[in-house]
Structures are given as structure tokens and as C-alpha cells.
C-alpha positions as CSV (number, residue, x, y, z in Angstrom):
1,M,-134.0,2.8,-153.3
2,T,-131.4,4.5,-155.4
3,T,-130.4,3.9,-158.8
4,D,-127.2,2.4,-158.0
5,E,-129.0,0.0,-155.9
6,R,-131.3,-0.6,-158.7
7,L,-128.6,-1.3,-160.8
8,D,-126.9,-3.8,-158.4
9,R,-129.9,-5.7,-157.8
10,L,-130.3,-5.8,-161.5
11,S,-127.0,-6.9,-162.3
12,E,-127.4,-9.7,-159.2
13,R,-130.5,-11.1,-161.6
14,V,-128.6,-10.9,-164.5
15,D,-125.7,-12.9,-163.3
16,A,-128.6,-15.5,-161.3
17,I,-130.2,-16.2,-164.9
18,A,-127.2,-16.2,-166.9
19,Q,-125.8,-19.0,-164.3
20,S,-129.2,-20.7,-164.8
21,V,-128.8,-20.7,-168.6
22,E,-125.2,-22.4,-168.3
23,L,-126.6,-25.0,-166.2
24,L,-129.7,-25.7,-168.3
25,T,-127.5,-25.6,-171.2
26,T,-125.2,-28.7,-169.8
27,L,-128.0,-30.8,-168.6
28,H,-129.6,-30.2,-171.8
29,R,-126.1,-31.3,-173.6
30,D,-125.9,-34.3,-171.1
31,L,-129.6,-35.6,-171.8
32,E,-128.9,-35.3,-175.7
33,Q,-125.5,-37.7,-175.1
34,Q,-127.4,-40.1,-173.0
35,T,-130.5,-40.5,-175.8
36,A,-127.9,-40.6,-178.4
37,A,-126.2,-43.5,-176.3
38,R,-129.4,-45.3,-175.6
39,F,-130.8,-44.9,-179.3
40,A,-127.6,-46.6,-180.1
41,D,-127.9,-49.6,-177.7
42,T,-131.5,-49.7,-178.8
43,L,-130.2,-50.0,-182.5
44,G,-127.9,-52.4,-181.8
45,F,-130.4,-54.9,-180.1
46,I,-132.6,-54.4,-183.2
47,N,-129.8,-55.7,-185.2
48,R,-129.2,-58.3,-183.6
49,L,-132.6,-59.5,-183.1
50,A,-133.0,-59.3,-187.2
51,R,-130.2,-61.6,-187.4
52,V,-131.5,-63.9,-185.1
53,A,-134.5,-63.7,-186.9
54,D,-132.8,-64.2,-189.9
55,A,-131.2,-67.0,-188.8
56,H,-134.3,-68.9,-187.3
57,E,-135.9,-68.6,-190.8
58,Q,-133.4,-70.0,-192.4
59,R,-133.2,-72.8,-190.2
60,L,-136.5,-73.7,-190.6
61,D,-136.6,-73.0,-194.6
62,R,-133.8,-75.8,-194.1
63,M,-136.0,-78.1,-191.9
64,E,-138.9,-78.1,-194.6
65,G,-136.5,-78.6,-197.4
66,N,-135.9,-82.0,-195.7
């Protein structure tokens, strides 16, 4: 194998690695966005549950006061 052939082969490998890194970067970014969206949804659910629990507690307090 000549030096030029080795350089061509090495160049192809570097290109393949670069493409793999780009793909992994894109996948990672997408996963981060999905995780952030799920976290925001979960936080919203928790806040709603807290409001429901507070409303029930107030209702029980009123019932006990009567």
C-alpha cells in the first residue's frame, strides 16, 4: 500500500468519524430537548397536584370548623 493510499484511507476514516460525531451531537441535543420538555411537564403535574392537595386541605379544614 502506497503512502497516498494510506492517506486516502486515513482521510476516509477521519470523515467517517466526523460524521459519527455530528450524528451523536444531534442525537444528544434532541435527547436533551426531550428531557427538558418531560421535566417541564412533570413539574407542571407536581404543581397541579400541590394545588389539589391544598384545596382538599382547605376543604377539610372548613368541614372540621363547622
